[in-house]
C-alpha positions in Angstrom: 199.5 104.3 260.4 199.1 104.6 264.2 199.2 100.9 264.9 201.9 98.3 264.5 204.7 100.8 263.8 207.5 98.2 263.8 207.3 95.3 261.3 209.5 93.1 263.5 209.1 94.5 267.1 212.1 92.5 268.4 214.6 93.4 265.7 213.4 96.9 265.0 212.9 97.6 268.7 216.6 97.1 269.3 217.5 99.3 266.3 215.5 102.3 267.4 216.5 101.9 271.0 220.2 102.1 269.9 219.3 105.4 268.3 217.8 106.8 271.6 214.2 106.4 270.5 211.8 105.1 273.2 209.2 102.8 271.8 206.1 101.4 273.5 203.6 99.1 271.6 200.4 100.5 270.2 198.3 98.3 272.5 199.7 100.2 275.5 199.8 103.7 274.0 196.4 103.5 272.4 194.7 101.9 275.5 192.8 105.2 276.1 190.5 104.6 273.2 189.5 101.1 274.5 189.1 102.4 278.0 186.8 105.1 276.8 184.6 102.7 274.7 184.4 100.3 277.6 183.2 103.0 279.9 180.7 104.2 277.4 179.3 100.6 277.2 178.9 100.3 281.0 177.6 103.8 281.7 180.1 106.5 281.4 181.4 108.1 284.6 184.1 110.7 283.8 186.0 110.4 287.1 186.2 106.6 286.8 187.3 106.8 283.1 190.0 109.4 283.9 191.3 107.3 286.8 191.7 104.4 284.4 193.4 106.6 281.9 195.9 107.7 284.5 196.9 104.0 284.8 198.4 104.2 281.2 201.2 106.4 282.6 201.9 103.9 285.4 201.9 101.0 282.9 204.4 102.7 280.6 206.6 103.5 283.5 206.5 99.9 284.6 207.4 98.8 281.1 210.3 101.1 280.9 211.6 100.0 284.3 211.2 96.3 283.5 213.1 96.8 280.2 215.9 98.6 281.9 216.2 96.1 284.8 216.1 93.0 282.5 218.1 94.7 279.7 215.4 93.9 277.1 213.6 96.2 274.7 210.4 97.9 275.6 208.3 95.7 273.2 209.5 92.6 275.0 208.9 94.2 278.4 205.4 95.1 277.4 204.7 91.6 276.2 206.0 90.1 279.5 203.9 92.5 281.6 200.8 91.7 279.5 201.3 88.0 279.9 201.9 88.3 283.6 198.7 90.3 284.1 196.7 87.8 282.0 198.0 84.9 284.1 197.1 86.8 287.3 193.5 87.3 286.0 193.2 83.6 285.1 194.4 82.6 288.6 192.0 84.9 290.3 189.1 83.5 288.2 190.0 80.0 289.1 190.0 80.9 292.7 186.4 82.1 292.4 185.1 78.8 291.1 
């Protein structure tokens, strides 16, 4: 299966990291499919879609740096980054009201 590779992301994330395996959650790695579907729904523009796809690399890099800086596994770093981005979006929406 391509999704949910680790039964317990926290526990198994630490285990595979100790073996030198770099892990990133499926919702980050597989974001390209969602990006493509979204762009098809709003009127596909190849250049715009590829620009958004390029952001996956930046996001993974940010996750790896956060994990290293905070000495946490990449699954936890991805979760923290996702929560931070969601809060930023919520704040910006409240400012528009």
